[in-house]
C-alpha positions as a printed Julia matrix, in Angstrom:
789×3 Matrix{Float64}:
 74.14  148.9    78.63
 76.03  145.81   77.5
 77.8   143.88   80.24
 80.91  141.76   80.09
 78.84  139.01   81.64
 79.77  135.46   82.52
 76.46  133.72   83.05
 75.58  130.69   85.15
 74.4   127.58   83.36
 71.14  127.2    85.27
 69.55  128.77   88.28
 66.2   127.12   88.67
 64.31  127.9    91.85
 60.96  126.24   92.3
 58.86  127.03   95.36
 55.74  124.99   95.92
 53.19  124.91   98.71
 54.66  121.8   100.28
 57.74  123.79  101.18
 60.02  121.88   98.81
 62.79  123.89   97.22
 64.71  122.59   94.23
 67.86  124.31   93.01
 70.3   123.47   90.26
 73.49  125.52   90.06
 76.88  125.36   88.44
 79.99  124.29   90.3
 81.35  127.69   91.3
 78.26  128.71   93.28
 78.53  128.07   97.01
 76.02  128.26   99.78
 76.24  128.31  103.56
 74.53  126.07  106.05
 73.37  127.75  109.28
 75.56  130.73  108.51
 78.82  128.7   108.47
 81.47  129.49  105.86
 81.7   125.89  104.74
 85.49  126.02  104.37
 85.53  128.72  101.73
 88.38  130.8   103.13
 91.97  129.74  102.62
 92.66  129.89  106.36
 89.11  129.06  107.55
 88.75  132.27  109.56
 85.4   133.91  110.11
 84.64  136.91  107.89
 85.92  140.24  109.09
 83.64  143.28  108.77
 85.03  145.94  106.47
 84.02  149.39  105.25
 80.99  149.43  102.96
 81.09  152.14  100.33
 77.57  153.15   99.35
 76.88  153.67   95.66
 76.8   157.34   94.85
 73.27  157.04   93.4
 71.87  155.57   96.64
 70.9   158.24   99.22
 71.76  157.49  102.83
 68.19  158.24  103.97
 66.75  155.62  101.63
 63.57  153.65  102.39
 64.71  150.52  104.26
 61.68  148.59  102.97
 62.24  149.29   99.29
 62.34  146.38   96.85
 65.63  147.26   95.14
 68.95  148.59   96.31
 72.58  148.9    95.24
 75.59  149.02   97.55
 79.38  148.63   97.3
 82.3   147.26   99.24
 85.96  148.07   98.6
 88.51  145.38   99.43
 91.71  146.97  100.77
 95.08  145.23  100.25
 93.39  142.83   97.9
 96.66  141.34   96.65
 97.3   140.1   100.2
 93.72  139.0   100.87
 93.76  136.04  103.26
 90.54  136.36  105.25
 86.86  136.51  104.47
 85.48  140.03  104.74
 81.97  141.39  105.26
 80.58  144.77  104.31
 78.34  146.79  106.58
 74.62  146.01  106.43
 72.41  147.55  103.77
 68.65  147.43  104.37
 66.33  146.18  101.63
 62.8   144.95  102.37
 63.55  145.52  106.05
 66.36  142.91  106.07
 70.12  143.48  106.42
 72.14  142.52  103.31
 75.93  142.27  103.14
 78.66  141.62  100.6
 80.95  138.75  101.62
 84.3   138.39   99.89
 87.01  135.77  100.5
 90.06  134.18   98.86
 89.54  130.7    97.41
 91.83  128.06   95.99
 90.42  126.6    92.77
 91.6   124.22   90.08
 93.06  126.05   87.11
 91.5   125.46   83.74
 94.67  123.95   82.22
 95.07  121.51   85.13
 98.45  123.05   85.96
 97.49  123.22   89.62
 95.5   125.39   91.98
 95.11  129.12   91.66
 93.72  131.8    93.93
 90.28  133.17   93.15
 87.83  135.65   94.63
 84.76  134.21   96.31
 81.9   136.74   96.03
 78.65  136.17   97.91
 75.51  138.04   98.87
 74.46  137.49  102.48
 70.97  138.13  103.9
 69.73  138.38  107.51
 72.61  136.26  108.76
 72.4   137.34  112.4
 68.71  136.51  112.83
 67.85  133.84  115.41
 64.51  133.19  113.71
 64.4   129.88  111.84
 61.19  130.44  109.85
 62.07  133.47  107.72
 62.62  133.37  103.97
 63.18  135.92  101.23
 63.29  135.34   97.48
 65.68  137.66   95.64
 67.63  138.18   92.47
 70.9   140.06   92.35
 73.63  141.35   90.06
 77.09  140.77   91.55
 79.54  143.17   89.93
 83.28  143.83   89.87
 83.61  147.56   89.13
 86.04  148.98   86.55
 88.31  151.85   87.61
 87.14  153.77   84.58
 83.55  154.73   85.39
 82.68  154.8    81.7
 83.44  151.1    81.29
 81.01  148.33   82.06
 81.61  146.16   85.14
 82.01  142.4    85.13
 78.59  141.02   86.11
 77.27  137.67   87.24
 73.67  137.07   88.3
 72.01  134.96   90.96
 68.47  133.95   91.93
 67.97  132.43   95.35
 65.5   131.79   98.15
 67.42  133.01  101.19
 66.47  131.4   104.49
 67.97  130.39  107.83
 70.06  127.49  106.54
 71.05  129.12  103.24
 71.46  132.78  104.08
 74.11  133.56  101.45
 74.53  132.77   97.79
 77.06  133.61   95.15
 80.2   132.37   93.41
 83.12  130.48   94.94
 85.15  131.42   91.85
 83.85  134.8    90.77
 87.19  135.68   89.1
 90.78  134.58   89.6
 92.93  136.91   91.69
 95.39  137.02   88.8
 92.79  138.37   86.37
 91.25  140.67   88.96
 94.6   142.31   89.79
 95.7   142.55   86.15
 95.92  146.31   85.61
 95.19  145.86   81.92
 91.73  144.49   82.69
 90.8   147.7    84.52
 89.43  146.37   87.85
 92.5   146.85   90.03
 93.67  150.11   91.6
 97.39  149.35   91.85
 98.2   152.5    93.83
 95.68  151.71   96.58
 95.82  147.91   96.15
 91.99  147.82   96.05
 89.08  146.5    94.04
 85.42  147.49   94.43
 82.53  145.08   94.53
 78.93  146.14   93.95
 75.61  144.35   94.38
 72.19  145.31   93.05
 69.42  143.4    94.83
 65.87  142.88   93.58
 63.99  141.4    96.54
 60.48  140.17   97.11
 58.87  140.9   100.47
 60.08  138.43  103.12
 57.99  135.75  104.8
 58.15  134.59  108.4
 59.12  137.94  109.91
 57.1   140.92  111.05
 56.4   142.34  107.61
 53.64  144.93  108.09
 51.66  144.69  104.84
 49.09  147.22  106.06
 51.8   149.77  106.81
 53.63  149.33  103.52
 50.64  149.02  101.17
 47.42  149.76  103.03
 46.22  146.17  102.45
 46.52  142.81  104.21
 47.02  139.29  102.92
 45.41  135.9   103.49
 46.99  133.08  105.46
 47.82  129.91  103.54
 46.26  126.74  104.98
 48.71  124.48  103.17
 47.92  124.71   99.46
 45.33  127.48   99.34
 47.47  130.16   97.68
 45.46  129.72   94.46
 42.26  130.44   96.43
 43.89  133.41   98.17
 44.75  134.91   94.77
 41.15  134.57   93.57
 39.7   135.97   96.81
 41.89  139.06   96.61
 40.79  139.56   93.0
 37.11  139.37   93.95
 37.66  141.57   97.02
 39.12  144.35   94.88
 36.12  144.21   92.57
 34.56  146.76   94.9
 31.05  146.75   93.47
 30.89  143.0    94.06
 32.2   143.46   97.59
 29.51  146.04   98.39
 26.81  143.69   97.1
 28.25  140.79   99.12
 27.95  142.89  102.29
 24.25  143.42  101.58
 23.32  139.74  101.29
 20.87  138.66  104.02
 22.78  136.13  106.13
 21.35  136.87  109.6
 19.82  133.4   109.94
 22.6   131.48  108.16
 24.55  128.69  109.87
 27.97  130.2   110.52
 29.73  126.9   109.78
 27.92  125.98  106.54
 27.03  129.23  104.77
 29.37  130.1   101.89
 27.88  133.63  101.5
 28.38  134.39  105.21
 31.92  133.0   105.12
 32.73  135.2   102.11
 31.26  138.23  103.92
 33.51  137.45  106.86
 36.66  137.22  104.71
 35.85  140.48  102.89
 35.04  142.3   106.14
 38.29  141.2   107.76
 40.33  142.1   104.66
 38.8   145.56  104.81
 39.14  146.17  108.57
 41.99  144.01  109.87
 45.61  145.05  110.32
 46.88  141.47  110.16
 46.65  138.59  107.67
 43.19  137.05  107.49
 42.33  133.35  107.88
 40.15  131.38  105.48
 39.44  128.18  107.44
 35.78  129.06  108.0
 35.37  129.68  104.27
 36.9   126.35  103.24
 34.86  124.63  105.95
 31.7   126.11  104.42
 32.71  124.45  101.11
 32.59  121.13  102.95
 36.35  120.73  102.71
 38.06  118.76  105.44
 41.57  119.7   106.57
 43.16  117.43  103.99
 41.36  119.29  101.18
 43.17  122.48  102.2
 46.42  120.75  101.27
 45.23  119.96   97.75
 45.18  122.41   94.89
 41.78  122.77   93.26
 40.84  124.35   89.93
 40.65  128.15   90.1
 37.92  128.44   87.47
 35.82  125.84   89.27
 36.33  127.59   92.61
 35.33  130.91   91.06
 32.09  129.4    89.81
 31.33  127.81   93.21
 31.76  131.15   94.95
 29.86  133.25   92.42
 27.03  130.69   92.06
 26.51  130.65   95.84
 26.56  134.43   95.98
 24.24  134.78   93.0
 21.7   132.39   94.53
 21.84  134.23   97.86
 21.22  137.57   96.16
 17.96  136.46   94.56
 14.97  138.4    95.79
 17.14  141.09   97.42
 18.17  144.61   96.52
 21.4   143.27   94.98
 19.82  140.59   92.79
 21.49  140.45   89.38
 24.83  141.87   90.56
 26.86  138.86   89.43
 25.35  138.78   85.95
 25.59  142.56   85.57
 29.29  142.51   86.49
 30.66  139.34   84.92
 28.35  138.04   82.21
 28.59  138.6    78.48
 27.03  136.84   75.52
 28.27  134.94   72.51
 26.45  133.9    69.36
 27.39  130.49   68.0
 26.28  130.04   64.4
 26.4   127.79   61.35
 25.59  129.54   58.07
 25.06  127.64   54.83
 26.87  129.05   51.79
 24.49  127.99   49.03
 21.07  128.09   50.69
 19.35  130.57   52.94
 19.75  128.67   56.2
 21.35  129.72   59.49
 21.45  127.88   62.81
 22.41  130.03   65.79
 22.43  129.95   69.56
 23.02  132.75   72.05
 24.92  131.74   75.2
 25.93  133.55   78.38
 29.52  133.4    79.61
 31.11  134.49   82.9
 34.68  134.02   81.72
 36.45  133.31   78.45
 38.92  130.47   77.99
 41.75  131.43   75.64
 44.08  128.98   73.95
 47.75  129.69   74.76
 49.5   126.94   72.81
 51.19  128.31   69.65
 49.81  131.77   70.37
 51.91  134.85   71.04
 49.33  137.09   72.66
 45.76  137.61   73.87
 44.9   139.22   70.53
 45.99  136.1    68.62
 43.85  133.97   70.94
 40.79  136.17   70.37
 41.41  135.98   66.62
 41.39  132.19   66.86
 38.28  132.3    69.08
 36.2   134.05   66.39
 37.88  132.38   63.43
 35.44  130.95   60.88
 35.6   127.2    60.26
 34.56  125.89   56.84
 32.39  122.78   56.79
 32.7   121.05   53.43
 33.63  117.75   51.84
 33.04  114.9    54.27
 32.39  117.48   56.98
 29.36  119.1    55.37
 26.58  120.38   57.6
 23.24  118.56   57.75
 20.77  121.41   57.14
 17.64  119.32   57.55
 15.34  119.65   54.53
 18.21  121.26   52.62
 20.37  118.17   53.07
 24.14  118.28   53.42
 25.48  121.76   52.72
 28.75  123.61   52.59
 28.68  125.96   55.58
 30.66  128.31   57.81
 30.81  127.76   61.54
 31.92  130.32   64.11
 31.38  132.36   67.26
 30.65  136.07   67.54
 30.59  138.19   70.66
 27.25  139.89   71.29
 28.36  141.71   74.44
 31.29  141.99   76.82
 30.89  142.45   80.6
 32.16  145.3    82.81
 34.55  142.85   84.52
 36.16  140.44   82.08
 37.8   137.26   83.38
 40.16  135.62   80.9
 41.24  132.06   81.7
 44.52  131.3    79.94
 44.69  127.6    79.05
 48.2   126.99   80.38
 47.45  123.32   81.01
 46.72  120.9    78.17
 46.67  117.16   77.84
 49.82  115.64   76.34
 49.04  112.22   74.8
 52.71  111.27   74.77
 53.14  111.83   78.52
 49.48  110.82   79.14
 48.95  113.71   81.53
 48.33  117.44   81.62
 51.41  119.56   81.09
 51.94  123.25   81.66
 52.61  125.46   78.66
 55.22  128.01   79.72
 55.57  129.63   76.28
 55.8   133.4    76.16
 52.31  134.83   75.91
 51.83  138.58   75.97
 48.83  140.49   77.3
 48.44  144.27   77.05
 47.7   146.77   79.77
 44.99  148.22   77.5
 42.83  145.82   75.5
 40.58  146.84   72.58
 37.89  144.21   71.88
 35.58  146.28   69.68
 36.4   144.39   66.48
 35.21  141.13   68.02
 31.65  142.37   68.58
 28.98  141.37   66.1
 27.37  144.79   66.47
 29.07  147.68   68.32
 27.67  148.29   71.79
 26.61  151.66   73.12
 30.02  152.19   74.75
 33.4   151.06   73.39
 34.7   147.66   74.49
 38.0   149.08   75.7
 39.54  147.46   78.77
 42.23  148.16   81.35
 44.18  145.39   83.06
 43.2   145.12   86.72
 44.68  141.85   88.0
 47.19  139.2    86.9
 46.99  135.79   88.58
 50.34  134.01   88.31
 51.57  130.45   88.79
 55.18  129.41   89.38
 55.93  125.73   88.91
 54.61  122.92   86.76
 51.53  120.72   86.55
 52.62  118.81   89.67
 52.51  121.84   91.94
 53.88  125.26   92.55
 52.92  128.58   94.03
 50.27  131.17   93.16
 50.36  134.94   93.62
 48.29  137.78   92.2
 49.24  141.26   91.07
 46.48  143.87   91.41
 46.19  147.61   90.95
 43.45  148.11   93.57
 42.47  151.64   92.55
 43.1   151.36   88.82
 45.68  154.16   89.06
 48.72  152.25   87.83
 50.01  151.5    91.34
 50.44  147.75   91.52
 50.69  145.45   94.55
 51.84  141.86   94.82
 49.62  139.63   96.99
 51.6   136.56   98.08
 49.4   134.86  100.69
 49.95  136.74  103.96
 52.51  139.17  102.5
 51.48  142.19  100.42
 54.08  144.47   98.85
 54.34  147.25   96.3
 55.68  146.31   92.88
 56.34  147.86   89.5
 54.15  147.57   86.42
 56.91  145.57   84.77
 56.88  143.04   87.61
 53.11  142.74   87.37
 52.82  142.49   83.57
 55.98  141.89   81.54
 57.63  139.52   84.02
 54.62  137.19   83.82
 54.45  136.64   80.08
 56.38  133.38   80.61
 58.89  131.72   78.29
 61.71  134.18   78.97
 65.34  133.24   78.33
 66.45  135.69   81.0
 67.44  133.69   84.08
 66.32  136.63   86.21
 62.74  135.85   85.12
 62.04  132.2    85.78
 60.56  130.49   82.73
 58.17  128.44   84.9
 56.45  131.63   86.09
 53.53  132.79   83.96
 50.06  134.31   84.12
 47.12  131.91   84.02
 44.19  134.3    84.59
 43.67  137.96   83.71
 41.06  140.4    84.95
 40.21  143.41   82.78
 37.87  146.29   83.66
 35.88  148.08   80.98
 36.96  151.72   80.78
 33.41  153.01   81.03
 32.8   150.95   84.2
 36.05  151.4    86.13
 34.72  154.14   88.39
 31.66  152.07   89.3
 33.51  148.75   89.62
 36.16  150.29   91.88
 33.81  152.5    93.89
 35.18  153.61   97.25
 33.83  151.59  100.19
 33.57  152.62  103.82
 32.28  151.07  107.03
 28.85  152.55  106.26
 28.56  150.25  103.22
 28.55  147.17  105.45
 25.18  146.07  106.83
 24.95  146.95  110.52
 23.63  143.5   111.45
 26.64  141.91  109.74
 29.07  144.19  111.58
 27.44  143.31  114.91
 27.57  139.6   114.2
 31.2   139.59  113.04
 32.25  141.86  115.9
 30.74  139.43  118.41
 32.54  136.58  116.67
 35.84  138.42  117.01
 35.27  139.02  120.72
 34.39  135.36  121.32
 37.35  134.1   119.29
 39.71  136.48  121.08
 38.45  135.15  124.39
 38.94  131.56  123.2
 42.48  132.35  122.06
 43.21  133.89  125.44
 41.79  130.84  127.19
 43.89  128.52  125.03
 47.04  130.52  125.67
 46.34  130.53  129.42
 45.05  126.96  129.6
 48.19  125.76  131.35
 47.45  128.19  134.21
 43.94  126.88  134.84
 42.13  123.64  135.47
 38.51  122.61  135.32
 36.63  121.69  138.48
 33.37  119.74  138.05
 30.93  120.17  140.93
 28.32  117.5   141.75
 25.48  118.24  144.17
 22.85  115.88  145.56
 20.32  117.14  143.03
 22.38  115.52  140.24
 22.33  112.08  141.93
 18.6   111.34  142.23
 18.02  109.86  138.76
 21.05  107.55  138.78
 20.13  103.85  138.43
 23.57  102.21  138.35
 26.46  101.52  140.67
 28.36  104.29  142.46
 26.72  107.7   142.78
 26.54  108.86  139.14
 27.35  108.03  135.52
 30.13  110.39  134.43
 28.75  110.45  130.87
 25.24  111.47  131.97
 25.57  113.52  135.15
 25.02  117.28  135.03
 28.14  119.03  136.32
 28.52  122.65  137.27
 31.95  123.43  135.86
 34.4   126.08  137.02
 37.63  127.26  135.37
 39.92  127.8   138.32
 43.45  129.13  138.54
 45.73  126.29  139.56
 47.42  128.52  142.12
 44.15  129.48  143.81
 43.92  128.35  147.41
 41.17  126.11  148.75
 39.93  129.06  150.79
 39.54  131.19  147.64
 37.87  128.31  145.81
 35.31  127.75  148.6
 34.45  131.46  148.5
 33.96  131.21  144.74
 31.68  128.19  145.15
 29.65  129.84  147.9
 29.1   132.92  145.75
 28.15  130.83  142.71
 25.63  128.53  144.45
 24.18  131.23  146.69
 25.2   129.76  150.04
 27.28  131.03  152.91
 30.76  129.59  153.26
 29.56  127.9   156.48
 26.8   126.13  154.59
 28.96  124.2   152.07
 31.64  121.53  152.32
 33.66  120.05  149.4
 34.34  116.31  149.19
 36.75  115.46  146.33
 36.0   112.25  144.43
 38.76  109.66  144.25
 39.12  106.41  142.34
 39.45  103.4   144.65
 41.34  100.21  143.91
 38.07   98.27  143.64
 36.95  100.28  140.59
 34.61  102.57  142.49
 34.61  106.38  142.43
 33.61  107.87  145.78
 33.98  111.13  147.75
 36.78  111.41  150.29
 37.29  113.68  153.25
 39.29  116.93  153.16
 40.69  118.17  156.46
 39.58  121.64  155.45
 41.05  123.64  158.31
 44.54  122.28  157.7
 44.53  122.67  153.9
 42.73  126.0   153.4
 45.9   127.64  152.09
 46.94  124.8   149.83
 46.6   125.34  146.08
 44.03  123.62  143.9
 46.73  121.96  141.82
 48.24  120.39  144.97
 44.92  119.25  146.39
 43.71  117.8   143.09
 46.99  116.01  142.53
 46.86  117.72  139.09
 43.7   115.83  138.09
 42.07  117.79  135.26
 39.12  117.89  135.53
 38.88  117.63  139.31
 35.49  116.27  140.39
 34.08  117.39  143.74
 30.89  116.51  145.64
 29.58  119.76  147.14
 27.62  119.2   150.33
 25.17  122.03  151.07
 22.95  122.82  154.04
 19.5   121.51  153.2
 16.7   124.11  153.29
 14.51  121.86  155.42
 17.07  121.57  158.22
 16.54  123.63  161.33
 20.25  124.25  161.94
 22.35  127.28  161.1
 25.53  125.54  159.93
 26.65  122.19  158.57
 27.38  119.76  161.4
 30.98  119.24  162.35
 32.8   116.23  160.99
 35.57  114.32  162.79
 37.66  112.52  160.2
 38.87  110.03  162.84
 35.51  109.02  164.35
 32.92  109.91  161.7
 32.13  108.56  158.23
 30.21  110.07  155.29
 27.57  107.54  154.24
 25.24  107.52  151.18
 21.93  105.63  150.94
 19.99  104.09  148.06
 16.56  102.4   148.22
 15.68   99.51  145.95
 12.08   98.85  144.85
 11.64   95.3   143.44
  8.17   96.13  142.06
  9.59   98.71  139.61
 13.16   97.4   139.49
 14.42  100.89  140.28
 16.87  102.65  142.56
 16.06  105.85  144.51
 18.82  107.99  145.92
 18.11  108.77  149.57
 20.78  111.29  150.41
 23.72  111.16  152.78
 24.53  111.6   156.45
 27.4   111.56  158.92
 27.58  108.47  161.12
 29.88  107.51  163.94
 32.03  104.54  163.06
 31.1   103.01  166.42
 27.37  103.35  165.73
 25.38  100.06  165.63
 23.7    99.12  162.38
 20.24   98.9   164.0
 20.67  102.54  165.1
 20.53  103.77  161.49
 17.34  101.83  160.66
 15.04  104.75  161.71
 17.01  107.04  159.35
 16.56  104.58  156.51
 12.82  104.15  157.15
 12.4   107.92  157.1
 14.5   108.35  153.93
 12.82  105.41  152.21
  9.27  106.52  153.03
  8.53  103.46  155.2
  6.74  103.46  158.55
  9.09  103.33  161.52
  9.79   99.78  162.54
  9.5    98.37  159.0
 11.76   95.36  158.5
 14.58   96.25  156.12
 17.22   94.29  154.2
 20.56   96.09  154.03
 23.45   95.68  151.56
 26.87   97.24  151.26
 27.66   98.32  147.66
 31.2    96.95  147.52
 32.08   97.45  143.85
 30.41   97.31  140.42
 27.96   94.38  140.22
 28.74   93.24  143.77
 26.56   93.85  146.85
 27.16   92.09  150.16
 24.21   91.61  152.55
 24.59   92.97  156.07
 23.44   90.16  158.35
 24.18   91.29  161.93
 22.55   94.64  162.77
 23.98   94.58  166.29
 27.53   95.13  165.11
 29.04   98.58  164.79
 29.61  100.02  161.33
 33.37   99.79  161.66
 33.16   96.01  162.04
 30.28   95.47  159.64
 31.3    97.19  156.42
 34.36   96.01  154.55
 37.14   98.59  155.02
 34.76  101.34  156.12
 35.55  104.59  154.25
 33.96  107.95  153.5
 31.66  107.64  150.49
 30.5   104.12  151.28
 26.99  103.26  150.06
 24.28  101.27  151.83
 21.46   99.95  149.61
 18.28   98.98  151.47
 14.87   97.56  150.67
 11.69   96.49  152.49
 11.75   92.88  153.69
  8.59   91.79  151.86
  7.31   88.16  152.16
  6.29   88.32  148.48
  9.8    89.12  147.23
 10.19   85.88  145.3
  7.29   86.83  143.02
  9.36   89.64  141.49
 11.77   89.29  138.54
 14.61   90.88  140.54
 13.56   90.35  144.13
 16.63   91.82  145.81
 19.03   94.69  145.21
 21.77   92.09  144.88
 19.89   90.55  141.95
 19.38   94.01  140.41
 23.09   94.87  140.46
 24.31   91.42  139.47
């Protein structure tokens, strides 16, 4: 049907993986920002909803997730139109679409002044509060003739709708004067109405709850930044079912989960087959040795394909699936040079896994194959050196010996341009058939015809500097195509999959920068085998167990991360962890062995003590927590908790939100002949720790802790120290107070009480002692003070 169409100059929409969007439009297109009208109405009022009249060919019970839809809106009292008006919502791809019409004042063409015009826009998902959604669509905006047999006035748009640009159209679709001219056939003068119609062709939306599994039976792959090209290739390999089955059977039980490419590929395939949500690929790219930054760089698809298949092929050696890669993807060519005047031929048979076809100056795949096998004449200054025959006129060429069951065709869309001194993309129209007959290119016919059916079309939109990759696949080879766009999978037509990706189209509805760069064909005789049905039973049981455990662990980690703000870590230190420490304070935080607990911040101290008692195997009466605290003198020592008064306080209050919270856990020693820990009076008692220094070995030995009365004389603790240090009672001892790092002060007067002897006596203070030996000066570090200096 021919349209009375007034076309836009340019609508160029380029979407690349960096998120950049470039648009060039003519002057009478308008767009909104954050849903605002941007002063399009004459009076600035908000649009008023009006009655939507559904096209008679669109059933009311239509599929709300369909890709295309047509709906109408009739403007009543159009000659007096003063306000913007909105139609009712019409659902396409699960999003609400509306027609928006409004009066506009525009400059007349003859510069005689302003004239009234109709602003006609298509609005999408305007009431959504989500800021991350987007939907690429094309649409025909039409002004309908009163005579149904006459063509409407049509203008076309292409736009990426998103939160800040949720409508697109024409500020001057047609002047009101022309629209209401009865002679032109749009205006119903009796009713004072005109009818607007929109036909929308929408891709599946991103950033909303699009259920790919529900709509297609398949799931997509999440994009890490610029990995859409990899996602396209992975989906292509996944839907080569015979390959997938062989991948599942690779022995990867002993493989390193972070470095094994075969295991990572198994994981991706398994999740694509069993998951209901988009699948991640970070573990796969990590197995390549890519760092995060590499995931934001586009790599070569052919190179990536070889990396994957080479790793898989190597892993399959010596197993029941050895040879799968070669049997599926490899063919052979015969390169030859044949002399014309003497009986001499030089030839070489080579194996290929894909075929690179020249696109430049070619119209189709067939033309490229014709060039591939074209015979080149070697004569004149280019004669062939035939050894003992000398220089000879010859013919040089390539013949195909065999074609594989799965044929990968790499279309050479990128070529070096010496003028620009860089690679440029060739967007010329290049056709490829759904059915491909390659029999005439074989040197000798094979046992079965070399007839192929198109299985997948890998497509690039953009230029050599960047862009976006998607793949179209008919998973079951039954003519039902799907579009795989990273995490979004949607049904599509054969035309969308094939014809729309030839490239080089003049139709603005098909962007010229979009074109196929790789094709996958399946040999007719091998389709059933290549696309064999797969079930859970085809996956090795050991692999299922391993991946299932991974899922459980990852789910637990996700839960922990999501609940991390509700919990804090408590590190427990017991006396056992202090005995090997040779430095200042009681332990080295980088070396000590903690027992760590993940505790709810709102747990009470009482609940926490019960947890500790259960974990260490003691009664609640046999343990006492002493939280560590940092002192002003750069030491880190335990401090007292008035347990009875704070039992109902929360951990987050007691820890002062320290995370982790480090606690010394005092336990009843097994050698003690008492039933419970001794009582502790925070006003009259002090918790004291002891260390013994041995100058002969230059070493420190931890000698435990005890409660002492602050009024106790220093000489009264000497028997305790002799016992703890392994000295006979009555042994002369030298005592030091460990004041701070690298500073010990000798205790001179043993007749004083502790309160007056130690500097600012506090819980957690440390006394270092040693035997008063007359031979001390013969040692390298005779005193503890020398040792800590």
